[in-house]
C-alpha positions in Angstrom: 0.0 0.0 0.0 1.5 3.3 -1.1 1.4 5.9 1.7 2.1 9.5 0.8 2.2 12.1 3.5 0.9 15.7 3.0 4.4 17.1 3.5 5.8 14.8 0.8 3.0 15.6 -1.6 3.6 19.3 -1.2 7.3 18.7 -1.7 6.6 16.8 -4.9 4.4 19.6 -6.2 7.2 22.1 -5.3 4.6 24.3 -3.6 4.9 26.6 -0.6 2.6 27.2 2.3 1.2 30.6 3.1 1.6 30.5 6.9 -0.7 33.4 7.6 -3.6 32.0 5.5 -2.9 28.3 5.8 -3.4 27.9 2.0 -1.1 25.8 -0.1 0.3 27.7 -3.1 1.0 25.3 -6.0 3.3 26.0 -8.9 0.7 25.2 -11.6 3.1 24.5 -14.6 4.6 21.5 -12.8 3.0 18.1 -13.5 1.0 16.7 -10.6 1.9 13.1 -9.9 -1.7 12.0 -9.7 -5.0 13.6 -10.6 -7.6 14.5 -8.0 -10.6 12.2 -8.3 -14.0 13.5 -7.6 -16.5 11.1 -6.0 -20.2 11.6 -5.2 -20.6 12.7 -1.6 -23.2 10.1 -0.6 -23.8 9.7 3.1 -22.1 6.6 4.8 -25.4 5.9 6.5 -28.9 6.9 5.5 -31.9 5.5 7.4 -33.6 8.3 9.4 -30.4 10.3 10.0 -29.4 13.8 9.1 -26.0 15.5 8.8 -24.8 17.9 11.5 -21.6 19.8 12.1 -19.3 19.5 15.1 -20.0 23.1 15.8 -23.7 22.4 15.9 -23.2 19.6 18.4 -21.2 21.9 20.6 -23.4 25.0 20.5 -26.9 23.8 19.8 -27.3 20.7 22.0 -27.5 20.2 25.7 -25.5 17.4 27.4 -27.5 14.5 28.9 -26.7 13.5 32.5 -27.2 10.5 34.7 -30.3 11.5 36.6 -29.6 10.1 40.1 -26.3 12.0 40.6 -26.4 14.6 37.8 -23.1 13.5 36.5 -22.6 14.4 32.9 -22.1 11.9 30.1 -19.2 12.0 27.7 -20.9 14.2 25.0 -21.0 13.3 21.3 -18.7 16.1 20.5 -16.2 15.0 23.1 -16.1 11.5 21.6 -15.5 12.9 18.1 -12.7 15.3 19.4 -11.0 12.4 21.3 -11.1 10.4 18.0 -9.7 13.3 16.1 -6.9 13.7 18.6 -6.0 10.0 18.4 -6.0 10.0 14.6 -3.8 13.1 14.6 -1.3 11.3 16.8 -1.1 8.0 14.8 -1.3 9.6 11.3 0.5 12.8 12.0 2.0 13.0 8.5 -1.2 12.3 6.5 -4.2 14.2 5.3 -7.1 14.0 7.8 -10.5 15.2 6.7 -13.2 16.9 8.7 -15.5 14.5 10.5 -18.7 13.5 8.7 -21.4 13.3 11.4 -24.9 11.8 11.2 -27.5 12.0 14.0 -31.0 10.6 14.7 -33.7 10.4 17.4 -33.9 14.0 18.4 -34.8 14.6 22.1 -36.6 17.9 22.5 -37.0 20.1 25.5 -37.6 23.6 26.7 -36.2 26.1 29.2 -38.1 26.7 32.5 -39.2 30.2 31.5 -41.2 28.7 28.6 -43.1 26.2 30.7 -46.5 27.6 30.0 -46.1 28.2 26.2 -47.6 26.0 23.6 -45.1 24.2 21.3 -45.9 26.4 18.3 -45.1 29.6 20.2 -41.7 28.6 21.4 -38.8 30.8 20.4 -35.5 29.4 19.2 -33.7 30.3 22.4 -36.4 28.5 24.5 -36.0 25.2 22.8 -33.4 22.6 23.9 -32.3 19.4 22.1 -29.9 16.6 22.0 -29.7 13.6 19.7 -30.0 10.1 21.2 -27.8 8.5 18.5 -24.8 9.7 16.7 -22.4 8.2 14.1 -19.3 9.8 12.6 -16.4 8.9 10.3 -13.0 10.6 9.7 -11.3 9.8 6.4 -7.6 9.7 5.9 -7.5 10.0 2.0 -3.7 10.0 1.7 -3.8 6.3 2.6 -5.7 4.6 -0.3 -5.7 1.4 -2.3 -7.6 0.0 -5.3 -9.7 -3.1 -5.1 -11.5 -4.4 -8.3 -11.2 -0.9 -9.8 -12.6 0.8 -6.6 -10.5 3.2 -4.6 -10.8 2.7 -0.9 -9.5 5.2 1.7 -8.5 4.5 5.3 -11.3 5.6 7.6 -12.0 5.6 11.4 -15.3 6.3 13.1 -17.6 5.5 15.9 -21.2 5.3 17.2 -22.7 6.6 20.4 -26.2 5.6 21.4 -27.6 7.0 24.6 -30.5 4.5 24.4 -27.9 1.8 25.3 -27.1 3.7 28.6 -29.1 3.8 31.7 -29.4 7.5 32.2 -32.0 7.1 34.9 -29.4 5.7 37.3 -26.1 6.8 38.7 -23.0 7.4 36.5 -21.2 4.2 35.6 -19.1 3.0 32.7 -20.3 4.4 29.4 -20.4 2.5 26.1 -19.0 3.4 22.7 -18.5 1.6 19.4 -15.4 2.4 17.4 -13.8 1.1 14.2 -10.9 1.6 11.8 -11.2 0.2 8.3 -11.8 1.5 4.8 -14.4 3.4 2.9 -15.2 2.5 -0.7 -15.1 6.0 -2.4 -17.2 4.9 -5.3 -20.3 4.4 -3.2 -19.2 5.6 0.3 -19.9 2.1 1.8 -17.8 1.3 4.8 -15.6 -1.8 4.8 -15.0 -3.0 8.4 -13.4 -6.2 9.6 -13.7 -7.9 13.0 -10.0 -6.9 13.8 -10.7 -3.2 13.3 -13.9 -3.0 15.3 -14.8 -2.9 19.0 -18.5 -3.2 19.6 -18.5 -2.1 23.2 -15.8 0.2 24.6 -16.7 0.5 28.3 -14.9 3.6 29.7 -15.3 5.8 32.7 -13.5 9.0 31.6 -11.9 10.8 28.7 -8.4 9.3 29.1 -9.7 5.7 29.2 -11.6 6.3 25.9 -8.5 7.9 24.3 -6.4 5.0 25.4 -8.7 2.3 24.0 -9.1 4.1 20.7 -5.3 4.4 20.3 -4.9 0.8 21.1 -7.5 -0.3 18.5 -5.9 1.9 15.8 -2.4 0.7 16.5 -3.3 -3.0 16.6 -5.3 -2.9 13.3 -3.5 -4.6 10.4 -4.7 -2.8 7.2 -2.7 -5.1 4.9 -4.5 -8.2 6.1 -7.8 -6.4 5.7 -7.0 -5.3 2.2 -5.8 -8.7 1.2 -9.0 -10.3 2.3 -11.1 -7.8 0.4 -8.9 -8.4 -2.8 -9.6 -12.1 -2.6 -13.3 -11.5 -2.7 -13.0 -10.1 -6.2 -11.4 -13.3 -7.3 -14.4 -15.5 -6.5 -17.7 -15.5 -8.4 -21.3 -16.6 -7.9 -23.3 -17.8 -10.8 -26.8 -16.4 -11.3 -28.2 -19.6 -9.9 -26.0 -19.5 -6.8 -26.9 -15.9 -6.2 -30.6 -16.7 -6.5 -30.0 -19.6 -4.0 -28.3 -17.2 -1.7 -31.1 -14.7 -1.7 -33.7 -17.4 -1.2 -31.8 -18.9 1.8 -31.2 -15.4 3.3 -35.0 -14.7 3.2 -35.6 -18.1 4.9 -32.9 -17.6 7.5 -34.9 -15.3 9.7 -37.9 -17.7 9.9 -35.9 -20.8 10.8 -36.8 -22.7 14.0 -34.5 -21.5 16.8 -32.6 -24.8 17.1 -31.8 -25.0 13.3 -30.9 -21.3 13.2 -28.3 -21.8 16.0 -26.4 -24.2 13.7 -26.0 -21.6 10.9 -23.7 -18.6 10.9 -25.4 -15.3 11.8 -26.8 -13.0 9.1 -27.8 -9.7 10.6 -29.4 -7.9 7.5 -33.1 -7.9 7.8 -35.7 -9.1 5.2 -36.1 -5.7 3.6 -32.4 -5.2 3.2 -32.1 -8.6 1.5 -34.7 -7.5 -1.0 -32.6 -4.4 -1.7 -29.6 -6.7 -2.4 -31.7 -8.7 -4.8 -32.9 -5.5 -6.6 -29.4 -4.0 -6.8 -28.1 -7.3 -8.4 -29.9 -6.0 -11.5 -29.9 -2.2 -11.0 -26.8 -1.0 -9.1 -24.6 1.1 -11.4 -21.3 -0.1 -9.8 -22.0 -3.6 -8.3 -24.6 -5.3 -10.5 -24.2 -8.7 -12.2 -22.1 -9.3 -15.3 -23.6 -9.8 -18.7 -23.5 -13.6 -18.1 -25.3 -13.2 -14.8 -22.2 -13.9 -12.7 -21.3 -11.6 -9.8 -18.0 -11.6 -7.9 -18.0 -11.6 -4.1 -16.6 -8.1 -3.9 -19.7 -6.8 -5.6 -21.9 -9.0 -3.4 -20.2 -7.6 -0.3 -20.8 -4.1 -1.5 -24.5 -4.9 -2.3 -24.7 -6.0 1.4 -23.0 -2.9 2.8 -25.1 -0.7 0.5 -28.3 -2.2 1.8 -27.0 -1.8 5.4 -27.2 2.0 5.0 -30.8 1.7 5.8 -30.0 0.4 9.3 -30.5 2.6 12.4 -27.3 4.0 13.9 -27.1 1.7 16.9 -27.1 -1.5 14.7 -25.2 -0.1 11.7 -21.6 -1.0 12.5 -22.3 -4.6 13.8 -24.3 -5.3 10.6 -21.4 -3.9 8.5 -18.9 -6.2 10.2 -21.3 -9.1 9.8 -21.5 -8.4 6.0 -17.7 -8.8 5.8 -17.7 -12.1 7.8 -20.6 -13.3 5.6 -18.8 -12.5 2.3 -15.7 -14.3 3.6 -17.8 -17.3 4.6 -19.2 -17.5 1.1 -15.6 -17.4 -0.2 -14.6 -20.3 2.0 -17.6 -22.3 0.8 -16.6 -21.7 -2.8 -13.1 -22.9 -1.9 -14.3 -26.3 -0.5 -16.8 -25.9 2.2 -17.6 -24.1 5.4 -20.4 -23.5 7.8 -21.8 -21.0 5.4 -22.5 -23.7 2.8 -26.2 -23.7 3.9 -26.7 -20.4 2.1 -25.6 -21.8 -1.2 -27.0 -25.4 -1.0 
């Protein structure tokens, strides 16, 4: 994997930095070693989310507390800033983009002076809000690779869901989800492996969260992850096998409990499986070939694309499950695995 730091890229371009403005001044008659690619800025998750800025979280939202002792939670913006700080330490010589933040489940309130007003008469300064669920990503676009013609960029991110905390009790350990992986820049789907994901970081304070984030980033092996994703593009499903897969996936959720326990977990719901089936024919980037075959890299991206309709609190675990599922299909094609039920 070729890693080019910002300093090195500026040196190659023979540019200078205007220190007062912070704007790179490029000598335009020199040849740039690689052209800038423009990708559609699709959200990494859709569902019922909306995009907000870090500034909006800081200035427009209150901070929830644990009600029995009034101790504050680690706020969404603090989580993001801790992650930014960790990324800056580990990737100090690379381009780091502004966080992309999505929120859902707005919790509304009002100030005491507006207690007798009807909702329609409330002024802006009399309203309060916070968002129960928040997800964010931070891209590092100077660390990229190409898989099956798709550029993927190193990305970190996390999820905070207050609905998974007991805010009606005293302060205790708080839960966070965090990952380091890649983002497919063609579709903005996230590519997350088990090794780059921690489903539940239980922390008591700022420094514990920072320490655990740093540990996960430093222990992540991007080369292994990339190699596993490349191998997906080398394996194909026939149209008949794909149809069998979709049929089995639809049956999976209705299996008797005992039978279901013997089969590897599939977390996408029935509606998302229908989206995968539709996009097998219609997706611009990951649909079937002319002969009806489809490689597992494209199948994997159909799964991660359908996962964008998940709620924030289940989004990352389903994304990781999609990667495990695609690798399980690959093992089945190579001679058998516990995932063979889905293709039998």
